[in-house]
Structure formats: C-alpha cells, structure tokens
Phi, psi and omega in degrees: 000129181286165179299320181295316181287331175294319178294318179297319179297320178296317179295322178296320177295320178296319178296317179299318178295319178296324177296321176296316178296321178299314179297316179297319179295321177297314181296329180268002181056039176263081192291332176291322176293321177302313181297318180295316178298317181300316179297316181296317179299313180302316180295319181290320177296319178300318177300314180299317181294323180293334180282354181067073187296148174285176186299320181293317178294320179296321178297320178294320177299316180298320178295316178295325179298319178298316178298318179299316180297323177295321178293322178296319177298318177299317180297321178296319177297318178299318180297316179297318178297318179295319178299318179296318179296318180294320179296315179297319179298313181294322176297316179294322180298317179297319178295319179295317179298318179297318179297316179299317180296322179294315182289327179289327180288340179279344183283000000 
C-alpha cells in the first residue's frame, strides 16, 4: 500500500468516525456538535478529492456520501418534528393566555 493510499484510508476511517459522532449528536439534539462534525467531514472530503482519489478511495467516498445523505434526511425529520412541537406549544400558549385573560376579566 502506497503512502497516499494509506493516508486516504486513514482519512476515510476518520470520516467514518465523524459520521458516527454526527449521528450521535443528532440523536442527542446537540446541534453545535452537529455543525462542527459537518464542517470537519466537508473539509476532509475536500482534501481527499484534491488528492485525486483512486477508484477504491472514490468508491469509499461514495459509500460515505450515501450514509451522510441518510443522516441529513434524519436531521430534516428531526427538524420537522421540532417545528411541529414548537407550533403546538405556541398554539397552546396562545390558548392558555386567552383563557387567563378571560378568567381574570371575570374577577
């Protein structure tokens, strides 16, 4: 194994580890950590592409890209769920305030 392909393999392993961290951060709703992992992954993939990856490395990048896209879809679902919860909270809050104003005006 050449030095370049050994380095690429190491970088691919690091990206794979970052994807795991990204998923864990998403599941824990640690959005600053998600952002940091995302930036690191992007930078490392860019480095690999600039090195002119061989066919095996490119195939590994493509596989990691699919996993990344699945995580992005998961994040979008999480975002939609959070938006729905916030909307329900705000709807309930408006109802509670209206109820409080009605009951206070009766006193």
